C-alpha positions as CSV (number, residue, x, y, z in Angstrom):
1,X,0.0,0.0,0.0
2,X,1.3,3.4,-1.0
3,X,1.8,5.8,1.9
4,X,4.9,7.8,1.0
5,X,5.2,10.8,-1.4
6,X,7.7,8.8,-3.4
7,X,5.1,6.2,-4.2
8,X,3.1,8.6,-6.3
9,X,3.7,10.1,-9.7
10,X,2.3,11.1,-13.1
11,X,1.7,9.0,-16.2
12,X,1.9,11.2,-19.2
13,X,0.5,9.7,-22.4
14,X,1.9,12.3,-24.7
15,X,0.7,10.8,-27.9
16,X,-2.6,12.6,-27.4
17,X,-1.3,16.0,-26.1
18,X,-2.6,18.7,-28.3
19,X,-0.2,21.4,-27.1
20,X,-3.0,23.5,-25.4
21,X,-0.6,24.4,-22.5
22,X,-3.5,24.2,-20.1
23,X,-1.5,22.0,-17.7
24,X,1.1,24.8,-17.5
25,X,-1.4,27.5,-16.9
26,X,-3.3,25.5,-14.3
27,X,-0.1,24.8,-12.4
28,X,0.9,28.5,-12.5
29,X,-2.5,29.6,-11.3
30,X,-2.7,27.0,-8.6
31,X,0.6,28.1,-7.0
32,X,0.1,31.9,-7.8
33,X,3.3,31.9,-9.9
34,X,4.0,34.4,-12.6
35,X,3.4,33.5,-16.3
36,X,6.1,31.2,-17.6
37,X,6.9,29.7,-14.1
38,X,5.3,26.3,-13.6
39,X,5.8,22.8,-12.4
40,X,4.8,21.5,-15.8
41,X,6.2,22.5,-19.2
42,X,5.2,21.5,-22.7
43,X,7.9,20.9,-25.2
44,X,7.2,21.1,-29.0
45,X,9.2,18.5,-31.0
46,X,9.2,18.6,-34.8
47,X,10.5,15.5,-36.6
48,X,11.2,15.5,-40.3
49,X,9.9,12.5,-42.1
50,X,10.5,11.2,-45.7
51,X,8.7,12.8,-48.6
52,X,8.8,16.3,-47.2
53,X,6.5,15.5,-44.4
54,X,6.9,16.4,-40.7
55,X,5.5,15.1,-37.4
56,X,4.8,17.5,-34.7
57,X,4.6,16.3,-31.1
58,X,3.9,18.0,-27.8
59,X,5.5,16.5,-24.8
60,X,4.3,17.7,-21.3
61,X,6.9,17.1,-18.6
62,X,7.1,18.1,-15.0
63,X,9.8,20.5,-13.9
64,X,11.8,20.7,-10.6
65,X,8.9,22.9,-9.2
66,X,6.4,20.0,-9.4
67,X,5.2,18.9,-6.0
68,X,2.3,16.9,-7.4
69,X,0.0,19.5,-5.9
70,X,0.4,18.0,-2.5
71,X,-2.2,20.4,-1.0
72,X,-4.9,19.5,-3.6
73,X,-4.1,15.8,-3.3
74,X,-4.4,15.9,0.5
75,X,-7.9,17.2,0.0
76,X,-8.8,14.3,-2.3
77,X,-8.4,16.4,-5.5
78,X,-6.4,15.7,-8.6
79,X,-3.2,17.8,-9.2
80,X,-4.1,20.9,-11.2
81,X,-2.3,19.7,-14.4
82,X,-4.3,16.5,-14.3
83,X,-7.6,18.2,-13.5
84,X,-7.4,20.7,-16.4
85,X,-5.7,18.6,-19.1
86,X,-8.1,18.9,-22.0
87,X,-6.7,15.9,-23.8
88,X,-6.9,13.8,-20.6
89,X,-3.3,12.6,-21.2
90,X,-2.0,13.1,-17.7
91,X,-2.9,10.7,-14.9
92,X,-2.0,10.8,-11.2
93,X,-1.7,7.7,-9.0
94,X,0.6,5.3,-7.4
95,X,3.7,4.3,-9.3
96,X,2.5,0.7,-9.1
97,X,-0.9,1.5,-10.6
98,X,0.6,3.8,-13.3
99,X,3.2,1.3,-14.4
100,X,0.5,-1.3,-14.9
101,X,-1.6,1.3,-16.9
102,X,1.3,2.1,-19.2
103,X,1.9,-1.5,-20.3
104,X,1.2,-1.8,-24.0
105,X,0.8,1.9,-24.6
106,X,3.1,3.8,-26.9
107,X,4.6,7.3,-26.1
108,X,4.2,7.3,-22.4
109,X,6.4,8.6,-19.6
110,X,6.1,7.7,-16.0
111,X,7.4,10.4,-13.7
112,X,8.2,10.3,-10.0
113,X,9.3,13.4,-8.2
114,X,12.1,11.7,-6.3
């Protein structure tokens, strides 16, 4: 049974991220930080493909400021980035649960703050 902060994390299924940046904004607002400062960032990656085509991906990733919204979670709420993710591609839970959920899924990242 998970009872330590280190037992929790985020599963980011970035294949479905649309690059809306809502996770960043929600985090900034939750912690009353200035614009551009957040526990979540979204990286835009452009990959050149054959035949003059390109693939654009958005990859949300936690920064060193992320504390998994400990205050919200303590109240039984989801972290702000999870709550407001419009593509529903960020999940919060125990590392054990999240690692099971990511099996067989492409383009996922399991993040633990410690």
